C-alpha positions in Angstrom: 65.9 -76.4 58.8 67.7 -77.5 62.0 69.2 -75.6 64.8 71.6 -77.3 67.2 74.6 -76.5 69.5 76.7 -77.9 66.7 75.1 -77.3 63.3 74.3 -80.1 60.8 76.9 -78.7 58.4 79.6 -78.7 61.0 78.9 -82.3 62.0 78.9 -83.4 58.3 82.1 -81.5 57.6 83.7 -83.3 60.6 82.5 -86.7 59.4 83.9 -86.0 55.9 87.2 -84.9 57.3 87.5 -88.1 59.2 86.8 -90.0 56.0 89.5 -88.1 54.1 91.8 -88.8 57.0 91.3 -92.5 56.2 88.9 -92.8 59.2 91.7 -92.4 61.7 91.6 -90.2 64.8 94.1 -87.6 63.7 95.4 -85.0 66.2 95.4 -81.9 64.1 97.4 -80.0 66.8 100.4 -82.0 65.6 101.8 -81.0 62.3 102.0 -84.0 60.0 102.1 -84.5 56.3 98.8 -85.7 54.7 98.6 -89.1 53.1 98.3 -88.5 49.4 95.3 -90.3 48.0 92.7 -90.5 45.2 89.1 -89.6 45.9 86.5 -91.6 43.9 82.8 -90.6 44.1 79.6 -91.1 42.3 77.1 -88.3 41.4 75.5 -88.4 44.9 78.8 -88.2 46.6 79.9 -85.3 44.4 76.7 -83.4 45.3 77.4 -83.9 49.0 81.0 -82.8 48.9 80.9 -79.9 46.4 79.0 -77.4 48.6 81.4 -78.1 51.5 84.9 -78.4 50.2 86.8 -76.5 47.6 89.5 -78.1 45.5 92.2 -76.4 47.6 90.7 -77.8 50.8 90.6 -81.3 49.3 94.3 -80.9 48.4 95.0 -79.9 52.0 93.6 -83.3 53.0 96.0 -85.0 50.6 93.5 -85.5 47.7 95.6 -85.3 44.6 92.9 -86.4 42.1 89.1 -86.6 42.5 87.3 -88.7 39.9 83.9 -90.0 39.0 83.4 -93.7 39.7 82.0 -94.4 36.3 84.4 -92.3 34.3 87.3 -93.8 32.3 90.0 -93.9 35.0 93.7 -95.0 34.6 95.2 -97.3 37.2 97.3 -95.5 39.9 98.7 -98.6 41.7 100.9 -96.8 44.2 98.4 -94.7 46.0 95.3 -95.4 48.3 91.8 -94.6 47.0 89.0 -93.3 49.1 85.6 -94.2 47.7 82.5 -92.2 48.6 79.5 -93.7 46.9 76.0 -95.0 47.3 75.7 -98.9 47.6 73.9 -99.4 44.3 74.2 -102.4 42.1 76.0 -100.4 39.4 78.4 -98.9 41.8 79.3 -102.3 43.4 79.9 -103.8 40.0 82.2 -100.9 39.1 84.2 -101.2 42.3 84.6 -104.9 41.6 86.0 -104.0 38.2 88.5 -101.7 39.9 89.6 -104.7 42.0 90.0 -106.8 38.8 92.1 -104.0 37.2 94.2 -103.4 40.3 93.6 -99.7 40.0 94.9 -98.7 43.4 97.3 -99.7 46.2 94.6 -99.9 48.8 90.8 -99.3 49.0 88.9 -97.3 51.7 85.2 -98.0 50.9 82.8 -95.4 52.4 79.2 -95.9 51.6 76.9 -92.9 51.9 74.0 -95.2 53.0 74.4 -98.6 54.7 75.4 -101.4 52.3 73.3 -104.6 52.5 74.8 -107.9 53.6 74.3 -109.4 50.1 76.2 -106.6 48.4 78.9 -106.8 51.0 79.3 -110.5 50.3 79.5 -109.7 46.5 82.4 -107.3 47.3 84.0 -110.0 49.4 83.6 -112.6 46.6 85.1 -110.2 44.1 88.1 -109.5 46.4 88.8 -113.2 46.8 88.5 -113.9 43.0 90.9 -111.0 42.1 93.3 -111.7 45.0 93.0 -108.2 46.6 91.5 -109.0 50.0 94.6 -107.5 51.8 94.2 -104.3 49.9 90.7 -103.5 51.1 91.7 -101.6 54.2 88.4 -100.4 55.6 84.7 -100.5 54.8 82.4 -97.9 56.4 78.7 -97.0 56.5 79.0 -93.2 56.7 75.3 -92.2 57.1 75.8 -89.0 55.2 72.9 -89.2 52.7 71.9 -85.5 52.8 73.3 -82.3 51.4 74.3 -79.4 53.8 73.9 -76.1 52.1 74.2 -73.8 55.2 74.8 -74.2 58.9 71.0 -74.5 59.5 69.8 -75.8 56.2 70.1 -79.2 54.5 68.3 -80.8 51.6 67.4 -84.3 50.7 67.0 -83.6 47.0 68.9 -85.8 44.7 70.3 -85.1 41.2 67.9 -87.6 39.7 64.8 -85.8 41.2 63.4 -89.0 42.6 62.4 -87.2 45.8 60.8 -84.2 44.0 57.3 -82.8 44.7 56.2 -83.9 41.2 57.4 -87.5 41.6 55.7 -87.9 44.9 52.4 -86.3 43.8 52.0 -87.5 40.2 48.7 -89.3 39.5 50.1 -92.5 38.1 52.6 -93.2 40.9 52.5 -96.9 42.1 52.5 -98.1 45.7 55.8 -99.7 45.2 57.3 -96.5 43.8 55.8 -94.5 46.7 57.3 -96.9 49.2 60.7 -96.6 47.6 60.5 -92.7 47.8 59.3 -92.8 51.4 62.1 -95.2 52.4 64.5 -92.8 50.6 63.3 -89.8 52.7 63.5 -91.8 55.9 67.0 -93.0 55.0 68.1 -89.3 54.5 66.5 -88.1 57.7 68.0 -91.0 59.7 71.4 -90.0 58.3 70.9 -86.4 59.5 70.3 -87.5 63.1 73.0 -90.1 63.1 75.4 -87.3 62.0 74.0 -85.0 64.7 74.3 -87.8 67.3 70.9 -87.2 68.8 67.4 -88.7 68.7 64.7 -86.2 67.7 61.2 -85.6 69.0 59.0 -86.2 65.9 55.9 -84.1 65.3 53.6 -84.3 62.2 49.9 -83.9 61.2 47.8 -87.0 60.8 46.4 -88.6 57.7 48.9 -87.7 55.0 52.3 -88.6 53.6 54.1 -86.8 56.5 52.6 -89.2 59.0 53.9 -92.2 56.9 57.4 -90.7 56.9 57.2 -90.0 60.7 56.1 -93.6 61.5 58.8 -95.2 59.3 61.5 -92.9 60.8 60.2 -93.5 64.4 60.3 -97.3 63.8 63.9 -97.1 62.4 65.1 -95.1 65.3 63.6 -97.4 67.9 65.0 -100.5 66.2 68.5 -99.0 66.3 68.2 -97.9 69.9 66.9 -101.4 70.9 70.2 -103.0 69.8 72.4 -101.4 72.5 75.6 -103.1 71.3 75.3 -101.8 67.7 73.3 -98.7 68.2 74.5 -95.7 66.2 73.4 -93.4 69.1 75.8 -94.7 71.7 79.0 -93.4 70.1 81.0 -90.4 71.1 79.0 -88.2 68.8 75.8 -89.2 70.6 77.4 -88.5 74.0 78.2 -85.0 72.9 74.7 -84.6 71.5 72.8 -85.9 74.6 74.7 -83.6 77.0 73.5 -80.5 75.1 70.4 -80.8 77.4 68.1 -80.6 74.5 66.6 -82.8 71.8 65.8 -81.3 68.4 62.1 -81.3 67.3 61.7 -82.7 63.9 58.5 -81.3 62.3 57.5 -83.2 59.2 54.9 -81.5 56.9 53.5 -82.3 53.5 54.4 -79.7 50.9 50.7 -79.4 50.0 50.1 -77.8 53.4 51.6 -74.6 52.0 51.7 -74.4 48.2 51.8 -70.6 48.2 55.3 -70.2 49.6 57.2 -71.8 46.6 55.3 -69.5 44.3 56.1 -66.4 46.2 59.2 -64.7 44.8 60.7 -62.3 47.3 63.0 -59.3 46.5 65.9 -60.6 48.5 69.4 -61.3 47.2 69.4 -65.1 47.8 65.9 -65.6 46.5 66.6 -63.6 43.3 69.9 -65.5 42.7 67.9 -68.8 43.1 65.1 -67.7 40.8 67.0 -65.8 38.1 70.4 -67.5 38.0 69.5 -71.1 38.9 71.4 -71.4 42.1 72.1 -75.1 42.6 74.2 -76.6 45.5 75.5 -73.1 46.3 76.9 -72.7 42.8 75.9 -70.4 40.0 77.0 -70.9 36.4 76.7 -67.8 34.1 76.8 -68.4 30.4 77.9 -65.5 28.2 78.0 -65.1 24.4 81.1 -63.4 23.1 81.7 -62.1 19.6 85.2 -62.2 18.3 86.8 -58.9 17.1 85.9 -59.7 13.4 82.3 -60.3 14.3 82.3 -63.5 12.3 81.3 -66.0 15.0 80.0 -66.2 18.5 81.9 -67.9 21.3 80.1 -69.1 24.3 81.9 -69.0 27.7 80.8 -69.8 31.2 81.9 -68.6 34.6 81.3 -70.5 37.8 80.7 -68.8 41.2 80.6 -70.7 44.4 78.6 -68.9 47.1 80.3 -70.3 50.2 80.2 -69.3 53.8 83.7 -67.8 53.2 82.0 -65.1 51.0 81.5 -62.3 53.5 79.2 -60.3 51.2 77.0 -63.3 50.5 76.9 -64.4 54.2 76.0 -61.0 55.5 73.5 -59.9 52.8 71.9 -63.0 51.3 68.7 -62.2 53.2 68.8 -58.4 52.4 66.5 -56.7 49.9 68.2 -56.4 46.6 68.4 -52.5 46.5 70.3 -52.7 49.8 72.7 -55.2 48.3 73.3 -53.0 45.3 74.2 -50.1 47.6 76.5 -52.3 49.6 78.3 -53.5 46.5 78.7 -49.9 45.3 80.2 -48.9 48.7 82.6 -51.9 48.7 83.6 -51.0 45.1 84.3 -47.4 46.1 86.4 -48.6 49.1 88.3 -51.0 46.8 89.1 -48.2 44.4 90.1 -45.9 47.2 92.5 -48.5 48.6 93.9 -49.1 45.1 94.5 -45.4 44.7 96.3 -45.3 48.1 98.5 -48.2 47.1 99.4 -46.5 43.9 100.3 -43.3 45.8 102.6 -45.3 48.1 104.3 -47.0 45.2 104.9 -43.6 43.5 106.3 -42.2 46.8 108.6 -45.1 47.2 110.1 -44.8 43.7 113.4 -42.9 43.9 114.2 -40.3 41.2 117.3 -41.7 39.3 118.9 -38.2 39.5 119.0 -38.5 43.3 121.6 -41.3 43.0 124.2 -38.9 41.7 126.2 -36.6 44.0 125.4 -33.0 43.2 
């Protein structure tokens, strides 16, 4: 968890908004029409965006269509496309295919983690070969390789579970695999503090995996600070961070230090939703079996619920004991029914008797 003057989530939202504004400094006090665009993301990009923006909010930023990078996509040659993807070999190859197929009018390439020079050269070569250099408008390293679930909570977990407790602690893990996982953790943590615009004070116990992560992260931070011209911590975001008169303390602990906590199932609303309903990225999917009126077959339907910060009940009572939440829900339901009754009475009172329209 992290607590700052500006939360991790707020900073990530601001960065994503800039990206959707085509990385321009837009003055939102001035009313202007959004630039209509296509958003293309991979699974990692989807996991980052989905807990933050609803479909309506994406449309407010001019996103008319949002598509998976590796899905079957038709060319839309008259609109710009914003890409938000990891710089993997498969993703780079698919982007080059989009260049070849002339899928979009212009390309804004935003990489979740920094793209290597070799892969950048591969993109440049493809752009030259397919004659679309002028259409590649901007390429950005966004440093957004983490998922903000709440104002003071983020996670590094990926959909492929490569950073899971099991993967790190399995008996047959190889040194090369461990180094890849440690580098992934360091990359995610580095992204967090680039987004916050501040350099943390790092604390960890000695002699375990936490120390290895701390050393790698410390080295990466120092290398970036040493290059004053290209340092990521000399931007406007860093200026706002350093004048908060505090530096965050990053405490890195090995999960084995406290194995009991994950096995302790508390009687609070959020914990129960997570344990019983499989809460994932602030979303719950409920599957229900429905029998048709003739009772001949069973239909399976699903309902999706997004537990966002805009949900007042969730925000207020997610940490409350479940019996308390049940009482609050009952009270809110009674208030709703009471309000509904009042509205019906008003409608009835406003209806004029047809006989009153005639002169007696």
